[in-house]
Structures are given as structure tokens and as C-alpha cells.
C-alpha positions in Angstrom: 102.6 103.6 117.2 99.7 101.2 116.9 98.0 101.0 113.5 94.3 101.7 113.3 92.1 99.4 111.4 92.0 100.5 107.7 89.5 99.5 105.0 91.0 96.8 102.9 92.3 98.0 99.5 92.4 95.9 96.4 95.9 94.5 95.7 97.8 96.1 92.8 100.8 93.8 92.7 102.7 91.2 94.7 106.4 90.4 94.8 106.7 86.7 96.0 109.9 85.1 97.2 112.1 87.4 95.1 115.8 86.6 94.9 118.2 88.8 92.9 121.9 87.8 92.6 124.2 89.8 90.4 127.5 88.7 88.9 130.1 87.8 91.4 127.5 86.1 93.6 126.4 89.5 95.0 123.0 88.8 96.7 121.0 92.0 96.3 117.7 90.6 97.5 116.7 87.4 99.3 113.2 86.1 99.9 111.5 89.4 99.5 107.8 89.3 99.8 105.8 92.5 99.4 102.1 93.2 98.6 101.3 96.7 97.2 97.7 97.8 97.4 95.9 100.3 95.2 96.2 103.8 96.7 99.2 103.0 98.9 101.9 105.6 99.4 104.6 103.1 100.3 108.2 104.1 101.1 111.1 101.7 101.0 113.4 102.9 103.8 116.9 101.4 104.5 120.6 101.9 104.5 122.7 102.0 101.2 123.0 98.5 99.7 119.8 97.1 101.1 118.2 96.6 97.7 115.7 99.4 97.6 116.5 100.6 94.1 116.9 97.0 92.9 113.3 96.3 94.0 112.1 99.3 92.0 114.1 98.2 88.9 112.5 94.8 89.2 109.0 96.2 89.4 109.8 98.5 86.5 110.9 95.5 84.4 114.4 97.0 83.9 115.9 93.8 85.3 114.5 90.4 86.0 114.6 88.4 89.3 116.9 85.4 89.7 113.9 83.6 91.2 110.4 84.5 92.4 107.6 86.3 90.7 106.0 89.7 90.4 102.3 89.6 89.6 100.1 92.5 88.6 96.4 92.4 89.4 94.7 92.2 86.0 98.0 92.2 84.2 100.3 95.1 83.4 99.5 97.4 80.6 101.7 99.9 78.7 100.4 102.9 80.6 100.3 101.3 84.1 103.8 102.5 85.2 105.6 105.8 85.6 109.2 106.2 86.9 111.0 109.1 88.4 114.7 108.7 88.9 117.1 110.4 91.4 118.3 112.6 88.5 115.6 114.3 86.3 117.1 112.6 83.2 115.7 115.2 80.8 116.7 115.6 77.2 118.7 118.8 77.3 118.0 119.6 73.6 114.2 119.4 74.0 111.7 121.8 75.4 109.8 121.1 78.6 106.7 120.1 76.7 108.6 117.7 74.5 110.2 116.1 77.5 106.8 115.4 79.0 105.5 114.2 75.6 108.2 111.5 75.5 106.2 108.5 77.0 103.5 109.1 74.3 106.1 109.6 71.6 107.7 106.3 72.3 104.3 104.7 71.8 104.0 106.4 68.4 101.5 109.1 69.4 101.9 112.6 67.8 102.2 115.6 70.0 99.0 117.1 68.6 97.0 114.0 69.6 98.1 114.2 73.3 98.7 118.0 73.7 95.9 118.3 76.2 97.4 115.5 78.3 100.8 117.2 78.3 99.4 120.6 79.2 97.3 119.0 82.0 100.4 117.3 83.4 102.4 120.6 83.3 99.5 122.4 85.0 99.5 119.8 87.8 103.2 120.5 88.5 102.8 124.3 88.1 105.0 124.5 85.0 102.5 125.2 82.1 104.1 128.7 81.5 107.5 127.1 81.2 106.4 124.6 78.4 108.7 126.2 75.9 111.7 126.5 78.2 114.8 124.2 77.9 116.1 122.2 80.9 119.2 124.5 81.2 116.8 127.4 82.0 115.2 125.6 85.0 116.2 125.2 88.7 116.8 121.8 90.1 113.4 121.7 91.7 111.7 122.7 88.4 113.6 120.0 86.5 112.3 117.4 89.0 108.8 118.7 88.5 109.2 118.1 84.7 110.4 114.6 85.4 107.3 114.0 87.6 105.0 115.5 85.0 106.5 113.0 82.4 105.9 110.1 84.8 102.3 111.0 85.4 101.3 112.2 81.9 99.9 108.8 81.0 97.9 108.6 84.3 99.6 105.3 85.4 98.3 103.1 88.1 101.7 103.1 89.8 104.5 105.6 90.0 108.0 104.5 91.1 110.2 107.2 92.6 113.9 106.5 93.4 115.1 109.2 95.8 113.8 112.0 93.6 114.5 114.8 96.1 117.8 113.6 97.6 119.9 116.2 95.8 117.6 119.2 96.6 117.9 121.7 99.4 115.7 121.1 102.4 113.2 124.0 101.6 112.7 122.8 98.1 112.4 119.2 99.3 109.7 120.1 101.8 107.8 122.0 99.1 108.0 119.1 96.7 106.9 116.6 99.4 103.7 118.6 99.8 103.2 119.0 96.1 103.7 115.3 95.5 100.9 114.4 97.9 98.6 116.9 96.2 99.5 115.3 92.8 98.8 111.9 94.1 95.4 113.0 95.4 94.7 114.6 92.0 95.4 111.6 89.8 94.6 108.8 92.3 97.7 106.7 91.7 99.8 104.4 93.9 103.3 105.4 94.8 106.4 103.4 95.8 109.0 105.9 97.0 112.7 105.1 97.9 114.3 107.2 100.5 117.1 107.2 103.2 115.1 109.8 105.2 113.0 108.7 108.1 111.3 112.1 108.3 110.5 112.2 104.6 109.1 108.7 104.7 106.8 109.6 107.7 105.5 112.8 106.1 104.7 111.2 102.8 103.7 107.6 103.5 100.9 105.5 104.9 103.2 102.5 104.8 107.0 102.4 105.5 108.7 99.2 104.6 112.1 99.0 106.3 114.9 97.0 104.6 118.3 95.7 105.8 121.3 94.8 103.7 123.6 91.8 103.1 121.4 90.3 101.9 118.7 92.8 101.0 115.5 91.9 102.8 112.4 93.4 104.6 112.7 93.5 108.4 109.5 95.3 109.3 106.8 97.8 108.4 105.5 101.0 110.0 102.0 102.2 109.4 101.4 106.0 109.4 97.7 106.6 110.1 97.6 110.3 109.8 95.0 111.3 107.3 95.7 113.1 104.0 96.2 115.9 103.0 99.1 116.6 105.4 100.1 120.1 106.2 103.4 121.3 107.6 101.9 121.2 111.1 101.9 117.4 110.8 105.7 117.5 111.1 105.4 118.8 114.7 102.5 116.6 115.8 102.8 113.8 118.4 101.7 111.2 115.8 104.5 112.3 113.5 107.1 112.0 116.3 105.8 108.6 117.3 106.0 107.2 113.8 109.4 108.8 113.2 110.6 107.2 116.5 109.3 103.8 115.5 110.8 104.0 112.0 114.2 105.2 113.4 114.3 102.3 115.8 113.6 99.8 113.0 116.2 101.5 110.8 118.8 101.3 113.5 118.2 97.6 113.8 118.5 97.3 110.0 121.9 99.0 110.1 123.1 96.8 113.0 122.0 93.7 111.1 124.0 94.8 108.1 127.1 95.7 110.1 
């Protein structure tokens, strides 16, 4: 599928010549170069072991590269980044509202001073009425919504999502895909989304970066030009099928390269 010309977006961050080697000389990433622009919904797609999650952890600052650099436009502030992991990672002893308050609490802000922000985040994910519930009282999809609310409560420039819907049933996953796009439009953030699913990446993304393993590296990119918002009807459109076919072909090559 040929990409249409898009208006240039300001760059948010750049990963330049990134290498990451773990103990035992395991090369997780080699010569990774990636520019992320403001407003991108960028999916990292690839087989297990290709370094998708490692790239996210590097951007989050949870680990450091062996060599290379990660540069943020204008520098990186305390509130510039939100992270959603594969598991909701909620505090089981804390109410929903207190779980969402956590990023502010870690910065020394009282609940009272940011209550409006917490309530707004819960409204965005449709859980305001569950603010006093505990995680054990929620479904899997609701727990993930709380995790997303916690990631967006500070209105970050960038949200990193590491296979957040992988453990959910297909109906819930499709619903959260649509809700995620609505949330992204509401707060105007950039998203980097890790997935193994070609179909999920095409529905969500305007850029799909395909990676191969051993060593982890980028082998290509697919641009999805369908406009937002995207309804369920997009999943049965010719444009969707063409982008999915292109991404599948590239993913097959990535898996053959890693074999």
C-alpha cells in the first residue's frame, strides 16, 4: 500500500545507533534508529525476542543503552511519559482512585490537590463510578482501563504500551482498541504500542515498525493512511486488508530472518 503524503510533524524523540547487550553477550538490539514524531501512533511489531519491549524500556529510562543515544526534543520532563505494561500492575490494597493518583503521589502531590485530574482520567476511561472499588472487584478489561488512566493522568507527551491487551478476550480487546484511539484523540498524546498482532497494529496505528530478532533490529515500516477516528467498518475495508497484507509479508520476512 503506497503511503500518501502527510504533513510533517515535529519530532518528539530520536533513537540513534542504539545497541543493547545483556549479560552473556546476548545482543537484544543492534544499530536501531527510530524517529518518533509528535502525534504518531506507532506500533512495534515483530516476533518474540526481537527487542520490542527492550526498546520501550530504553525510552522509559528503565535500562540504559550499551551504546547510542535517545534524544528528546526540548528535553524530557517529569510528566512527559506514561507507561502501560502487559499486566495492569495495580496495588491490590488501594482503591481505584488511589491507584490512579500514584504518579502524582510519587511526586509529593496530595490527593486533594490533584483530585480533579484523577477524576477526569477516570471519566476518560469510563470508570468514575468505580473510583472507590478495589482491583479484586474489577474485570480484566476494567483493570487495564485503570492502568491506562494512571498512565494518562499527568497528560504526558508520550505513552508507552507493552502489549496491554494481549491477555484479554477478543471482544474486550476490540472494544479497548477503539477506546484507546478515542483517548488518544482526547488528550492529544503520542503512543508507542508493542504488539504481536498484525491486525491490531493496522487498526490502531498510522506507523507500523517491523522488527526482526537475533539481533533485534528494524527491517521496515508500513504506513497506514486511513483517517481517524476508525470505526469497526475499517476492519473490513480494502485499505485495512492491503495494510494487513503488507505488514504480514514484512513480518514473515522478519521471522525468516530470525530462523
